[in-house]
Each structure stands twice: as structure tokens, then as C-alpha cells.
All heavy atoms as atom14 arrays in JSON, in Angstrom:
{
  "sequence": "MMVLAYTETGANLLLETGGVAFVGIGGTGQLIGKSTIPVEGVTAMLEVALVT",
  "atom14_mask": [
    [1, 1, 1, 1, 1, 1, 1, 1, 0, 0, 0, 0, 0, 0],
    [1, 1, 1, 1, 1, 1, 1, 1, 0, 0, 0, 0, 0, 0],
    [1, 1, 1, 1, 1, 1, 1, 0, 0, 0, 0, 0, 0, 0],
    [1, 1, 1, 1, 1, 1, 1, 1, 0, 0, 0, 0, 0, 0],
    [1, 1, 1, 1, 1, 0, 0, 0, 0, 0, 0, 0, 0, 0],
    [1, 1, 1, 1, 1, 1, 1, 1, 1, 1, 1, 1, 0, 0],
    [1, 1, 1, 1, 1, 1, 1, 0, 0, 0, 0, 0, 0, 0],
    [1, 1, 1, 1, 1, 1, 1, 1, 1, 0, 0, 0, 0, 0],
    [1, 1, 1, 1, 1, 1, 1, 0, 0, 0, 0, 0, 0, 0],
    [1, 1, 1, 1, 0, 0, 0, 0, 0, 0, 0, 0, 0, 0],
    [1, 1, 1, 1, 1, 0, 0, 0, 0, 0, 0, 0, 0, 0],
    [1, 1, 1, 1, 1, 1, 1, 1, 0, 0, 0, 0, 0, 0],
    [1, 1, 1, 1, 1, 1, 1, 1, 0, 0, 0, 0, 0, 0],
    [1, 1, 1, 1, 1, 1, 1, 1, 0, 0, 0, 0, 0, 0],
    [1, 1, 1, 1, 1, 1, 1, 1, 0, 0, 0, 0, 0, 0],
    [1, 1, 1, 1, 1, 1, 1, 1, 1, 0, 0, 0, 0, 0],
    [1, 1, 1, 1, 1, 1, 1, 0, 0, 0, 0, 0, 0, 0],
    [1, 1, 1, 1, 0, 0, 0, 0, 0, 0, 0, 0, 0, 0],
    [1, 1, 1, 1, 0, 0, 0, 0, 0, 0, 0, 0, 0, 0],
    [1, 1, 1, 1, 1, 1, 1, 0, 0, 0, 0, 0, 0, 0],
    [1, 1, 1, 1, 1, 0, 0, 0, 0, 0, 0, 0, 0, 0],
    [1, 1, 1, 1, 1, 1, 1, 1, 1, 1, 1, 0, 0, 0],
    [1, 1, 1, 1, 1, 1, 1, 0, 0, 0, 0, 0, 0, 0],
    [1, 1, 1, 1, 0, 0, 0, 0, 0, 0, 0, 0, 0, 0],
    [1, 1, 1, 1, 1, 1, 1, 1, 0, 0, 0, 0, 0, 0],
    [1, 1, 1, 1, 0, 0, 0, 0, 0, 0, 0, 0, 0, 0],
    [1, 1, 1, 1, 0, 0, 0, 0, 0, 0, 0, 0, 0, 0],
    [1, 1, 1, 1, 1, 1, 1, 0, 0, 0, 0, 0, 0, 0],
    [1, 1, 1, 1, 0, 0, 0, 0, 0, 0, 0, 0, 0, 0],
    [1, 1, 1, 1, 1, 1, 1, 1, 1, 0, 0, 0, 0, 0],
    [1, 1, 1, 1, 1, 1, 1, 1, 0, 0, 0, 0, 0, 0],
    [1, 1, 1, 1, 1, 1, 1, 1, 0, 0, 0, 0, 0, 0],
    [1, 1, 1, 1, 0, 0, 0, 0, 0, 0, 0, 0, 0, 0],
    [1, 1, 1, 1, 1, 1, 1, 1, 1, 0, 0, 0, 0, 0],
    [1, 1, 1, 1, 1, 1, 0, 0, 0, 0, 0, 0, 0, 0],
    [1, 1, 1, 1, 1, 1, 1, 0, 0, 0, 0, 0, 0, 0],
    [1, 1, 1, 1, 1, 1, 1, 1, 0, 0, 0, 0, 0, 0],
    [1, 1, 1, 1, 1, 1, 1, 0, 0, 0, 0, 0, 0, 0],
    [1, 1, 1, 1, 1, 1, 1, 0, 0, 0, 0, 0, 0, 0],
    [1, 1, 1, 1, 1, 1, 1, 1, 1, 0, 0, 0, 0, 0],
    [1, 1, 1, 1, 0, 0, 0, 0, 0, 0, 0, 0, 0, 0],
    [1, 1, 1, 1, 1, 1, 1, 0, 0, 0, 0, 0, 0, 0],
    [1, 1, 1, 1, 1, 1, 1, 0, 0, 0, 0, 0, 0, 0],
    [1, 1, 1, 1, 1, 0, 0, 0, 0, 0, 0, 0, 0, 0],
    [1, 1, 1, 1, 1, 1, 1, 1, 0, 0, 0, 0, 0, 0],
    [1, 1, 1, 1, 1, 1, 1, 1, 0, 0, 0, 0, 0, 0],
    [1, 1, 1, 1, 1, 1, 1, 1, 1, 0, 0, 0, 0, 0],
    [1, 1, 1, 1, 1, 1, 1, 0, 0, 0, 0, 0, 0, 0],
    [1, 1, 1, 1, 1, 0, 0, 0, 0, 0, 0, 0, 0, 0],
    [1, 1, 1, 1, 1, 1, 1, 1, 0, 0, 0, 0, 0, 0],
    [1, 1, 1, 1, 1, 1, 1, 0, 0, 0, 0, 0, 0, 0],
    [1, 1, 1, 1, 1, 1, 1, 0, 0, 0, 0, 0, 0, 0]
  ],
  "atom14_positions": [
    [[0.85, -1.18, 0.0], [0.0, 0.0, 0.0], [0.9, 1.24, 0.0], [1.84, 1.34, 0.76], [-0.89, 0.0, 1.24], [-1.7, 1.28, 1.39], [-2.67, 1.36, 2.9], [-4.16, 0.65, 2.31], [0.0, 0.0, 0.0], [0.0, 0.0, 0.0], [0.0, 0.0, 0.0], [0.0, 0.0, 0.0], [0.0, 0.0, 0.0], [0.0, 0.0, 0.0]],
    [[0.57, 2.17, -0.87], [1.31, 3.42, -0.9], [0.94, 4.27, 0.31], [-0.2, 4.26, 0.76], [1.0, 4.19, -2.18], [1.51, 3.51, -3.43], [1.13, 4.45, -4.94], [1.78, 6.04, -4.53], [0.0, 0.0, 0.0], [0.0, 0.0, 0.0], [0.0, 0.0, 0.0], [0.0, 0.0, 0.0], [0.0, 0.0, 0.0], [0.0, 0.0, 0.0]],
    [[1.89, 5.01, 0.82], [1.65, 5.86, 1.99], [0.54, 6.87, 1.71], [-0.29, 7.14, 2.57], [2.94, 6.58, 2.42], [2.67, 7.56, 3.54], [3.99, 5.56, 2.84], [0.0, 0.0, 0.0], [0.0, 0.0, 0.0], [0.0, 0.0, 0.0], [0.0, 0.0, 0.0], [0.0, 0.0, 0.0], [0.0, 0.0, 0.0], [0.0, 0.0, 0.0]],
    [[0.47, 7.4, 0.5], [-0.56, 8.38, 0.17], [-1.96, 7.79, 0.33], [-2.91, 8.51, 0.65], [-0.36, 8.89, -1.24], [-1.21, 10.08, -1.68], [-1.03, 11.27, -0.74], [-0.88, 10.49, -3.1], [0.0, 0.0, 0.0], [0.0, 0.0, 0.0], [0.0, 0.0, 0.0], [0.0, 0.0, 0.0], [0.0, 0.0, 0.0], [0.0, 0.0, 0.0]],
    [[-2.12, 6.48, 0.18], [-3.43, 5.84, 0.34], [-3.95, 5.99, 1.77], [-5.16, 6.01, 1.99], [-3.35, 4.37, -0.04], [0.0, 0.0, 0.0], [0.0, 0.0, 0.0], [0.0, 0.0, 0.0], [0.0, 0.0, 0.0], [0.0, 0.0, 0.0], [0.0, 0.0, 0.0], [0.0, 0.0, 0.0], [0.0, 0.0, 0.0], [0.0, 0.0, 0.0]],
    [[-3.06, 6.09, 2.76], [-3.5, 6.3, 4.14], [-4.26, 7.61, 4.29], [-5.1, 7.75, 5.18], [-2.3, 6.3, 5.1], [-1.73, 4.94, 5.36], [-0.49, 4.59, 4.83], [-2.4, 4.01, 6.15], [0.04, 3.34, 5.06], [-1.87, 2.77, 6.38], [-0.65, 2.42, 5.84], [-0.12, 1.19, 6.06], [0.0, 0.0, 0.0], [0.0, 0.0, 0.0]],
    [[-3.99, 8.58, 3.44], [-4.65, 9.87, 3.57], [-6.12, 9.82, 3.14], [-6.86, 10.75, 3.39], [-3.9, 10.97, 2.78], [-4.01, 10.73, 1.38], [-2.44, 11.06, 3.19], [0.0, 0.0, 0.0], [0.0, 0.0, 0.0], [0.0, 0.0, 0.0], [0.0, 0.0, 0.0], [0.0, 0.0, 0.0], [0.0, 0.0, 0.0], [0.0, 0.0, 0.0]],
    [[-6.54, 8.72, 2.5], [-7.95, 8.56, 2.13], [-8.82, 8.38, 3.37], [-10.01, 8.64, 3.34], [-8.12, 7.35, 1.21], [-7.49, 7.55, -0.15], [-7.56, 6.31, -1.02], [-7.98, 5.25, -0.54], [-7.18, 6.42, -2.21], [0.0, 0.0, 0.0], [0.0, 0.0, 0.0], [0.0, 0.0, 0.0], [0.0, 0.0, 0.0], [0.0, 0.0, 0.0]],
    [[-8.24, 7.91, 4.47], [-9.01, 7.66, 5.69], [-8.83, 8.76, 6.72], [-9.13, 8.57, 7.9], [-8.59, 6.31, 6.31], [-7.19, 6.36, 6.62], [-8.86, 5.16, 5.38], [0.0, 0.0, 0.0], [0.0, 0.0, 0.0], [0.0, 0.0, 0.0], [0.0, 0.0, 0.0], [0.0, 0.0, 0.0], [0.0, 0.0, 0.0], [0.0, 0.0, 0.0]],
    [[-8.34, 9.92, 6.3], [-8.25, 11.06, 7.2], [-6.85, 11.38, 7.7], [-6.67, 12.35, 8.42], [0.0, 0.0, 0.0], [0.0, 0.0, 0.0], [0.0, 0.0, 0.0], [0.0, 0.0, 0.0], [0.0, 0.0, 0.0], [0.0, 0.0, 0.0], [0.0, 0.0, 0.0], [0.0, 0.0, 0.0], [0.0, 0.0, 0.0], [0.0, 0.0, 0.0]],
    [[-5.88, 10.59, 7.35], [-4.5, 10.88, 7.75], [-3.96, 12.04, 6.91], [-4.43, 12.29, 5.8], [-3.62, 9.65, 7.56], [0.0, 0.0, 0.0], [0.0, 0.0, 0.0], [0.0, 0.0, 0.0], [0.0, 0.0, 0.0], [0.0, 0.0, 0.0], [0.0, 0.0, 0.0], [0.0, 0.0, 0.0], [0.0, 0.0, 0.0], [0.0, 0.0, 0.0]],
    [[-2.97, 12.74, 7.43], [-2.3, 13.82, 6.71], [-0.84, 13.45, 6.53], [-0.21, 12.93, 7.45], [-2.39, 15.14, 7.47], [-3.81, 15.62, 7.61], [-4.61, 15.47, 6.7], [-4.13, 16.2, 8.74], [0.0, 0.0, 0.0], [0.0, 0.0, 0.0], [0.0, 0.0, 0.0], [0.0, 0.0, 0.0], [0.0, 0.0, 0.0], [0.0, 0.0, 0.0]],
    [[-0.28, 13.72, 5.36], [1.1, 13.39, 5.04], [1.85, 14.66, 4.67], [1.35, 15.48, 3.89], [1.15, 12.42, 3.86], [2.51, 12.1, 3.25], [3.38, 11.35, 4.25], [2.36, 11.31, 1.97], [0.0, 0.0, 0.0], [0.0, 0.0, 0.0], [0.0, 0.0, 0.0], [0.0, 0.0, 0.0], [0.0, 0.0, 0.0], [0.0, 0.0, 0.0]],
    [[3.03, 14.85, 5.24], [3.9, 15.97, 4.89], [5.3, 15.44, 4.64], [5.88, 14.76, 5.49], [3.95, 17.01, 6.01], [5.0, 18.12, 5.84], [4.67, 19.01, 4.65], [5.13, 18.93, 7.11], [0.0, 0.0, 0.0], [0.0, 0.0, 0.0], [0.0, 0.0, 0.0], [0.0, 0.0, 0.0], [0.0, 0.0, 0.0], [0.0, 0.0, 0.0]],
    [[5.84, 15.71, 3.46], [7.23, 15.4, 3.12], [7.88, 16.71, 2.75], [7.35, 17.47, 1.94], [7.32, 14.43, 1.94], [6.67, 13.07, 2.12], [6.69, 12.3, 0.8], [7.38, 12.27, 3.21], [0.0, 0.0, 0.0], [0.0, 0.0, 0.0], [0.0, 0.0, 0.0], [0.0, 0.0, 0.0], [0.0, 0.0, 0.0], [0.0, 0.0, 0.0]],
    [[9.04, 17.0, 3.34], [9.7, 18.28, 3.07], [11.19, 18.06, 2.88], [11.82, 17.32, 3.61], [9.47, 19.24, 4.24], [10.06, 20.6, 4.02], [9.77, 21.54, 5.18], [9.12, 21.13, 6.15], [10.23, 22.68, 5.11], [0.0, 0.0, 0.0], [0.0, 0.0, 0.0], [0.0, 0.0, 0.0], [0.0, 0.0, 0.0], [0.0, 0.0, 0.0]],
    [[11.75, 18.72, 1.86], [13.18, 18.69, 1.63], [13.58, 19.91, 0.8], [12.84, 20.33, -0.08], [13.62, 17.4, 0.9], [15.05, 17.39, 0.78], [13.02, 17.28, -0.48], [0.0, 0.0, 0.0], [0.0, 0.0, 0.0], [0.0, 0.0, 0.0], [0.0, 0.0, 0.0], [0.0, 0.0, 0.0], [0.0, 0.0, 0.0], [0.0, 0.0, 0.0]],
    [[14.69, 20.48, 1.12], [15.25, 21.58, 0.34], [14.32, 22.75, 0.11], [14.37, 23.37, -0.94], [0.0, 0.0, 0.0], [0.0, 0.0, 0.0], [0.0, 0.0, 0.0], [0.0, 0.0, 0.0], [0.0, 0.0, 0.0], [0.0, 0.0, 0.0], [0.0, 0.0, 0.0], [0.0, 0.0, 0.0], [0.0, 0.0, 0.0], [0.0, 0.0, 0.0]],
    [[13.44, 23.05, 1.04], [12.55, 24.19, 0.9], [11.28, 23.92, 0.1], [10.51, 24.82, -0.15], [0.0, 0.0, 0.0], [0.0, 0.0, 0.0], [0.0, 0.0, 0.0], [0.0, 0.0, 0.0], [0.0, 0.0, 0.0], [0.0, 0.0, 0.0], [0.0, 0.0, 0.0], [0.0, 0.0, 0.0], [0.0, 0.0, 0.0], [0.0, 0.0, 0.0]],
    [[11.07, 22.67, -0.3], [9.86, 22.3, -1.03], [9.12, 21.25, -0.21], [9.74, 20.36, 0.36], [10.18, 21.73, -2.43], [8.94, 21.27, -3.15], [10.92, 22.77, -3.26], [0.0, 0.0, 0.0], [0.0, 0.0, 0.0], [0.0, 0.0, 0.0], [0.0, 0.0, 0.0], [0.0, 0.0, 0.0], [0.0, 0.0, 0.0], [0.0, 0.0, 0.0]],
    [[7.81, 21.35, -0.16], [7.02, 20.41, 0.63], [5.98, 19.73, -0.25], [5.45, 20.31, -1.19], [6.33, 21.13, 1.79], [0.0, 0.0, 0.0], [0.0, 0.0, 0.0], [0.0, 0.0, 0.0], [0.0, 0.0, 0.0], [0.0, 0.0, 0.0], [0.0, 0.0, 0.0], [0.0, 0.0, 0.0], [0.0, 0.0, 0.0], [0.0, 0.0, 0.0]],
    [[5.69, 18.46, 0.07], [4.62, 17.7, -0.55], [3.6, 17.42, 0.54], [3.94, 16.89, 1.59], [5.15, 16.39, -1.12], [4.07, 15.49, -1.67], [3.61, 15.65, -2.97], [3.5, 14.49, -0.89], [2.61, 14.84, -3.48], [2.51, 13.68, -1.4], [2.06, 13.84, -2.69], [0.0, 0.0, 0.0], [0.0, 0.0, 0.0], [0.0, 0.0, 0.0]],
    [[2.34, 17.77, 0.29], [1.29, 17.56, 1.27], [0.27, 16.6, 0.68], [-0.18, 16.79, -0.45], [0.6, 18.89, 1.63], [-0.55, 18.67, 2.59], [1.6, 19.86, 2.24], [0.0, 0.0, 0.0], [0.0, 0.0, 0.0], [0.0, 0.0, 0.0], [0.0, 0.0, 0.0], [0.0, 0.0, 0.0], [0.0, 0.0, 0.0], [0.0, 0.0, 0.0]],
    [[-0.09, 15.57, 1.43], [-1.1, 14.62, 1.0], [-2.29, 14.64, 1.94], [-2.13, 14.49, 3.15], [0.0, 0.0, 0.0], [0.0, 0.0, 0.0], [0.0, 0.0, 0.0], [0.0, 0.0, 0.0], [0.0, 0.0, 0.0], [0.0, 0.0, 0.0], [0.0, 0.0, 0.0], [0.0, 0.0, 0.0], [0.0, 0.0, 0.0], [0.0, 0.0, 0.0]],
    [[-3.48, 14.85, 1.39], [-4.72, 14.87, 2.16], [-5.82, 14.28, 1.28], [-5.91, 14.61, 0.1], [-5.11, 16.32, 2.56], [-4.04, 16.94, 3.44], [-6.45, 16.36, 3.27], [-4.24, 18.43, 3.69], [0.0, 0.0, 0.0], [0.0, 0.0, 0.0], [0.0, 0.0, 0.0], [0.0, 0.0, 0.0], [0.0, 0.0, 0.0], [0.0, 0.0, 0.0]],
    [[-6.65, 13.43, 1.84], [-7.8, 12.9, 1.1], [-7.46, 12.0, -0.07], [-8.2, 11.94, -1.04], [0.0, 0.0, 0.0], [0.0, 0.0, 0.0], [0.0, 0.0, 0.0], [0.0, 0.0, 0.0], [0.0, 0.0, 0.0], [0.0, 0.0, 0.0], [0.0, 0.0, 0.0], [0.0, 0.0, 0.0], [0.0, 0.0, 0.0], [0.0, 0.0, 0.0]],
    [[-6.33, 11.31, -0.01], [-5.94, 10.41, -1.07], [-5.24, 11.06, -2.24], [-4.84, 10.4, -3.19], [0.0, 0.0, 0.0], [0.0, 0.0, 0.0], [0.0, 0.0, 0.0], [0.0, 0.0, 0.0], [0.0, 0.0, 0.0], [0.0, 0.0, 0.0], [0.0, 0.0, 0.0], [0.0, 0.0, 0.0], [0.0, 0.0, 0.0], [0.0, 0.0, 0.0]],
    [[-5.08, 12.39, -2.19], [-4.36, 13.09, -3.25], [-3.26, 13.93, -2.62], [-3.23, 14.11, -1.4], [-5.29, 14.03, -4.05], [-5.84, 14.99, -3.17], [-6.42, 13.25, -4.72], [0.0, 0.0, 0.0], [0.0, 0.0, 0.0], [0.0, 0.0, 0.0], [0.0, 0.0, 0.0], [0.0, 0.0, 0.0], [0.0, 0.0, 0.0], [0.0, 0.0, 0.0]],
    [[-2.39, 14.42, -3.42], [-1.31, 15.24, -2.89], [-0.93, 16.34, -3.85], [-1.31, 16.33, -5.01], [0.0, 0.0, 0.0], [0.0, 0.0, 0.0], [0.0, 0.0, 0.0], [0.0, 0.0, 0.0], [0.0, 0.0, 0.0], [0.0, 0.0, 0.0], [0.0, 0.0, 0.0], [0.0, 0.0, 0.0], [0.0, 0.0, 0.0], [0.0, 0.0, 0.0]],
    [[-0.19, 17.3, -3.32], [0.3, 18.38, -4.17], [1.61, 18.9, -3.63], [1.89, 18.84, -2.45], [-0.72, 19.51, -4.25], [-0.95, 20.25, -2.95], [-1.96, 21.38, -3.12], [-2.71, 21.42, -4.07], [-1.98, 22.28, -2.18], [0.0, 0.0, 0.0], [0.0, 0.0, 0.0], [0.0, 0.0, 0.0], [0.0, 0.0, 0.0], [0.0, 0.0, 0.0]],
    [[2.43, 19.41, -4.55], [3.67, 20.06, -4.18], [3.37, 21.5, -3.85], [2.62, 22.16, -4.56], [4.68, 20.01, -5.32], [5.36, 18.68, -5.57], [6.24, 18.8, -6.82], [6.21, 18.25, -4.39], [0.0, 0.0, 0.0], [0.0, 0.0, 0.0], [0.0, 0.0, 0.0], [0.0, 0.0, 0.0], [0.0, 0.0, 0.0], [0.0, 0.0, 0.0]],
    [[3.95, 21.98, -2.76], [3.8, 23.39, -2.42], [5.18, 23.95, -2.13], [6.06, 23.27, -1.63], [2.88, 23.61, -1.2], [3.42, 22.9, 0.04], [1.47, 23.16, -1.48], [2.68, 23.23, 1.32], [0.0, 0.0, 0.0], [0.0, 0.0, 0.0], [0.0, 0.0, 0.0], [0.0, 0.0, 0.0], [0.0, 0.0, 0.0], [0.0, 0.0, 0.0]],
    [[5.4, 25.19, -2.49], [6.65, 25.86, -2.15], [6.61, 26.27, -0.69], [5.56, 26.58, -0.15], [0.0, 0.0, 0.0], [0.0, 0.0, 0.0], [0.0, 0.0, 0.0], [0.0, 0.0, 0.0], [0.0, 0.0, 0.0], [0.0, 0.0, 0.0], [0.0, 0.0, 0.0], [0.0, 0.0, 0.0], [0.0, 0.0, 0.0], [0.0, 0.0, 0.0]],
    [[7.74, 26.27, -0.06], [7.79, 26.62, 1.34], [9.11, 27.35, 1.61], [10.15, 26.88, 1.21], [7.7, 25.34, 2.18], [7.33, 25.58, 3.61], [6.97, 24.25, 4.27], [6.5, 24.52, 5.66], [6.13, 23.3, 6.35], [0.0, 0.0, 0.0], [0.0, 0.0, 0.0], [0.0, 0.0, 0.0], [0.0, 0.0, 0.0], [0.0, 0.0, 0.0]],
    [[9.06, 28.48, 2.27], [10.28, 29.24, 2.53], [10.92, 28.77, 3.83], [10.67, 29.3, 4.9], [9.96, 30.73, 2.6], [9.03, 30.98, 3.62], [0.0, 0.0, 0.0], [0.0, 0.0, 0.0], [0.0, 0.0, 0.0], [0.0, 0.0, 0.0], [0.0, 0.0, 0.0], [0.0, 0.0, 0.0], [0.0, 0.0, 0.0], [0.0, 0.0, 0.0]],
    [[11.7, 27.72, 3.71], [12.45, 27.19, 4.86], [13.92, 27.17, 4.52], [14.32, 27.33, 3.38], [11.99, 25.76, 5.22], [12.25, 24.92, 4.1], [10.51, 25.71, 5.58], [0.0, 0.0, 0.0], [0.0, 0.0, 0.0], [0.0, 0.0, 0.0], [0.0, 0.0, 0.0], [0.0, 0.0, 0.0], [0.0, 0.0, 0.0], [0.0, 0.0, 0.0]],
    [[14.73, 26.97, 5.51], [16.17, 26.85, 5.29], [16.44, 25.49, 4.64], [16.04, 24.47, 5.18], [16.93, 26.95, 6.63], [16.66, 28.31, 7.26], [18.42, 26.73, 6.42], [17.17, 28.43, 8.69], [0.0, 0.0, 0.0], [0.0, 0.0, 0.0], [0.0, 0.0, 0.0], [0.0, 0.0, 0.0], [0.0, 0.0, 0.0], [0.0, 0.0, 0.0]],
    [[17.07, 25.47, 3.47], [17.36, 24.2, 2.82], [18.24, 23.31, 3.7], [19.23, 23.76, 4.26], [18.1, 24.6, 1.54], [17.72, 26.02, 1.31], [17.51, 26.61, 2.67], [0.0, 0.0, 0.0], [0.0, 0.0, 0.0], [0.0, 0.0, 0.0], [0.0, 0.0, 0.0], [0.0, 0.0, 0.0], [0.0, 0.0, 0.0], [0.0, 0.0, 0.0]],
    [[17.84, 22.07, 3.85], [18.61, 21.1, 4.63], [18.79, 19.85, 3.8], [18.03, 19.59, 2.87], [17.91, 20.75, 5.96], [17.83, 21.94, 6.86], [16.53, 20.18, 5.71], [0.0, 0.0, 0.0], [0.0, 0.0, 0.0], [0.0, 0.0, 0.0], [0.0, 0.0, 0.0], [0.0, 0.0, 0.0], [0.0, 0.0, 0.0], [0.0, 0.0, 0.0]],
    [[19.79, 19.08, 4.12], [19.99, 17.8, 3.46], [19.05, 16.78, 4.09], [18.79, 16.82, 5.28], [21.43, 17.34, 3.61], [22.42, 18.2, 2.86], [23.83, 17.67, 2.95], [24.0, 16.45, 3.13], [24.75, 18.48, 2.86], [0.0, 0.0, 0.0], [0.0, 0.0, 0.0], [0.0, 0.0, 0.0], [0.0, 0.0, 0.0], [0.0, 0.0, 0.0]],
    [[18.54, 15.87, 3.27], [17.66, 14.84, 3.79], [16.2, 15.21, 3.6], [15.85, 16.17, 2.93], [0.0, 0.0, 0.0], [0.0, 0.0, 0.0], [0.0, 0.0, 0.0], [0.0, 0.0, 0.0], [0.0, 0.0, 0.0], [0.0, 0.0, 0.0], [0.0, 0.0, 0.0], [0.0, 0.0, 0.0], [0.0, 0.0, 0.0], [0.0, 0.0, 0.0]],
    [[15.33, 14.43, 4.24], [13.9, 14.6, 4.1], [13.24, 14.55, 5.48], [13.59, 13.72, 6.3], [13.3, 13.48, 3.23], [11.78, 13.56, 3.17], [13.89, 13.5, 1.84], [0.0, 0.0, 0.0], [0.0, 0.0, 0.0], [0.0, 0.0, 0.0], [0.0, 0.0, 0.0], [0.0, 0.0, 0.0], [0.0, 0.0, 0.0], [0.0, 0.0, 0.0]],
    [[12.3, 15.44, 5.72], [11.46, 15.38, 6.91], [10.14, 14.75, 6.48], [9.55, 15.18, 5.5], [11.18, 16.78, 7.47], [12.42, 17.37, 7.86], [10.26, 16.72, 8.68], [0.0, 0.0, 0.0], [0.0, 0.0, 0.0], [0.0, 0.0, 0.0], [0.0, 0.0, 0.0], [0.0, 0.0, 0.0], [0.0, 0.0, 0.0], [0.0, 0.0, 0.0]],
    [[9.69, 13.73, 7.2], [8.44, 13.07, 6.87], [7.56, 13.02, 8.12], [8.02, 12.7, 9.2], [8.7, 11.66, 6.37], [0.0, 0.0, 0.0], [0.0, 0.0, 0.0], [0.0, 0.0, 0.0], [0.0, 0.0, 0.0], [0.0, 0.0, 0.0], [0.0, 0.0, 0.0], [0.0, 0.0, 0.0], [0.0, 0.0, 0.0], [0.0, 0.0, 0.0]],
    [[6.27, 13.36, 7.94], [5.33, 13.29, 9.04], [4.02, 12.72, 8.52], [3.48, 13.19, 7.51], [5.09, 14.69, 9.63], [4.1, 14.69, 10.76], [3.94, 16.32, 11.59], [3.47, 17.37, 10.23], [0.0, 0.0, 0.0], [0.0, 0.0, 0.0], [0.0, 0.0, 0.0], [0.0, 0.0, 0.0], [0.0, 0.0, 0.0], [0.0, 0.0, 0.0]],
    [[3.5, 11.69, 9.19], [2.21, 11.1, 8.86], [1.37, 11.18, 10.13], [1.69, 10.56, 11.13], [2.37, 9.65, 8.4], [1.09, 8.9, 8.06], [0.41, 9.54, 6.85], [1.39, 7.43, 7.79], [0.0, 0.0, 0.0], [0.0, 0.0, 0.0], [0.0, 0.0, 0.0], [0.0, 0.0, 0.0], [0.0, 0.0, 0.0], [0.0, 0.0, 0.0]],
    [[0.3, 11.97, 10.09], [-0.59, 12.13, 11.24], [-1.79, 11.22, 11.03], [-2.5, 11.33, 10.03], [-1.07, 13.57, 11.36], [0.02, 14.55, 11.68], [-0.52, 15.98, 11.74], [-1.41, 16.32, 10.94], [-0.03, 16.73, 12.59], [0.0, 0.0, 0.0], [0.0, 0.0, 0.0], [0.0, 0.0, 0.0], [0.0, 0.0, 0.0], [0.0, 0.0, 0.0]],
    [[-2.02, 10.32, 11.99], [-3.12, 9.37, 11.9], [-3.89, 9.38, 13.21], [-3.29, 9.36, 14.29], [-2.58, 7.94, 11.63], [-3.71, 6.95, 11.51], [-1.7, 7.93, 10.41], [0.0, 0.0, 0.0], [0.0, 0.0, 0.0], [0.0, 0.0, 0.0], [0.0, 0.0, 0.0], [0.0, 0.0, 0.0], [0.0, 0.0, 0.0], [0.0, 0.0, 0.0]],
    [[-5.22, 9.38, 13.12], [-6.04, 9.32, 14.34], [-5.95, 7.92, 14.93], [-5.99, 6.92, 14.21], [-7.48, 9.65, 14.0], [0.0, 0.0, 0.0], [0.0, 0.0, 0.0], [0.0, 0.0, 0.0], [0.0, 0.0, 0.0], [0.0, 0.0, 0.0], [0.0, 0.0, 0.0], [0.0, 0.0, 0.0], [0.0, 0.0, 0.0], [0.0, 0.0, 0.0]],
    [[-5.82, 7.84, 16.24], [-5.78, 6.56, 16.93], [-7.19, 6.05, 17.18], [-8.08, 6.81, 17.56], [-5.05, 6.68, 18.26], [-3.58, 7.08, 18.17], [-2.97, 7.23, 19.56], [-2.79, 6.01, 17.4], [0.0, 0.0, 0.0], [0.0, 0.0, 0.0], [0.0, 0.0, 0.0], [0.0, 0.0, 0.0], [0.0, 0.0, 0.0], [0.0, 0.0, 0.0]],
    [[-7.41, 4.78, 16.97], [-8.71, 4.17, 17.2], [-8.64, 3.42, 18.53], [-7.74, 2.64, 18.76], [-9.07, 3.19, 16.07], [-10.41, 2.52, 16.36], [-9.09, 3.9, 14.74], [0.0, 0.0, 0.0], [0.0, 0.0, 0.0], [0.0, 0.0, 0.0], [0.0, 0.0, 0.0], [0.0, 0.0, 0.0], [0.0, 0.0, 0.0], [0.0, 0.0, 0.0]],
    [[-9.61, 3.71, 19.42], [-9.6, 3.04, 20.72], [-10.75, 2.07, 20.84], [-11.7, 2.11, 20.13], [-9.72, 4.07, 21.86], [-10.9, 4.84, 21.67], [-8.52, 4.97, 21.87], [0.0, 0.0, 0.0], [0.0, 0.0, 0.0], [0.0, 0.0, 0.0], [0.0, 0.0, 0.0], [0.0, 0.0, 0.0], [0.0, 0.0, 0.0], [0.0, 0.0, 0.0]]
  ]
}
């Protein structure tokens, strides 16, 4: 399963590198420009609601 598929169930995905960010919401994603300090590597965050 692709990580972006998790966003179909309400999760949010953020991938950021070199001042550019990719945001995934609702099973789709888009590239957005972001004015951050360029860094080497990638920051990844997947926010998912916990089910109790």
C-alpha cells in the first residue's frame, strides 16, 4: 500500500526537503513551495487518528 493511500481515511502526510514540501490529504497530494532553510535529507510526518 502506498503511503498516500493512508490519507484517504483522514490521515495527513507531509514530506519536506530543500525548501519544497509535498502535502497529502484525502488520497491526493500536491507540491507546495515553502520558505524554509534548505537542509539535506527529508522530513516526513504522517498524522493518523488513533482508534480506541
